[in-house]
C-alpha positions in Angstrom: 107.4 122.5 121.2 111.4 121.9 122.0 113.0 122.7 124.6 116.3 124.7 124.5 119.0 125.4 126.9 120.1 129.2 127.5 122.9 129.4 129.2 124.7 132.4 130.3 128.7 133.0 130.5 130.8 135.3 132.0 134.2 136.4 131.0 136.2 135.9 133.4 135.7 137.4 137.2 136.8 140.4 136.6 134.1 141.0 134.0 131.3 141.3 136.4 130.3 144.0 137.6 131.3 145.7 141.2 129.3 148.6 141.3 126.2 147.8 143.5 123.3 149.7 141.5 124.4 148.0 138.3 124.2 144.3 140.0 121.1 144.9 141.4 119.5 146.2 138.0 120.7 143.4 136.3 118.9 141.3 138.9 115.8 142.7 138.6 116.1 143.1 134.6 116.7 138.9 135.6 113.7 139.1 137.4 111.1 140.7 134.7 113.1 138.3 132.2 111.9 135.3 134.1 108.6 136.6 134.7 107.8 137.0 131.4 109.0 133.8 130.5 106.7 132.4 133.2 103.8 134.3 131.5 103.6 133.7 128.0 104.6 129.9 129.0 108.1 129.5 127.8 109.6 128.4 131.2 110.8 125.2 132.1 113.6 126.2 135.0 116.5 128.7 135.3 119.0 129.1 138.2 122.0 130.9 138.8 124.8 129.4 139.9 128.2 130.1 142.6 131.6 131.0 141.5 133.4 129.1 140.1 135.9 128.8 142.5 132.5 126.5 144.3 132.9 123.4 141.6 133.5 120.1 142.8 134.9 117.8 139.6 134.3 114.2 140.1 136.0 111.5 137.8 134.7 107.8 137.8 136.2 106.4 134.4 138.8 104.7 136.8 139.3 102.1 139.0 138.8 104.1 141.4 136.2 107.6 141.8 138.3 110.6 142.1 136.8 113.6 143.7 138.9 117.4 143.2 138.2 120.5 144.3 137.6 123.1 141.5 136.1 123.0 137.9 136.5 120.2 135.3 138.5 122.9 133.0 141.0 125.3 134.1 139.5 128.8 131.3 138.7 132.6 132.0 135.3 131.7 130.9 132.6 129.9 133.0 129.2 129.2 133.0 127.4 131.7 135.6 123.4 130.3 135.2 120.9 129.1 132.9 117.7 129.2 131.7 115.7 125.6 130.3 113.1 127.1 128.3 110.0 125.7 125.2 110.3 127.3 122.2 108.4 126.6 119.2 111.5 126.5 117.1 115.7 127.6 117.3 114.6 131.3 116.1 111.9 131.5 119.0 114.9 130.5 121.0 117.3 133.1 119.5 114.8 135.5 120.5 114.5 134.8 124.0 118.1 134.5 124.3 118.2 138.3 123.5 116.6 139.1 125.9 118.0 136.9 128.7 121.0 138.7 127.3 120.3 142.1 127.9 119.4 141.2 130.9 121.7 139.5 132.7 124.4 141.6 131.0 125.6 138.6 129.7 126.6 135.9 126.5 124.1 133.3 126.2 124.4 130.8 124.1 121.8 128.9 122.8 121.8 124.7 122.5 118.7 122.8 121.3 118.0 119.6 123.5 118.0 116.6 122.2 114.6 114.8 121.0 113.4 111.4 123.0 
């Protein structure tokens, strides 16, 4: 089994739902998806992230570390959450991503982890 990162991307704050019923359904559907991942042994770890405005960037590539409030890159799109799963192959990971995307109402990018 290989591990894959399924990352949920948002197309900006304006793309997020504001209707409480829609948001509640999204969270409920994501919970059902998470339960299915666990039941089928694909679950490794998952998490939702606070809004992009809560990010802090650390740059220690120069002589002194610099800590900056805000995201690393200025972009309309940002990472909203993720799953780390185990899947037999890319096709299986893509099948999980399709379900995850439908559940959370966002685009899901699939990336394999490097082998040891």
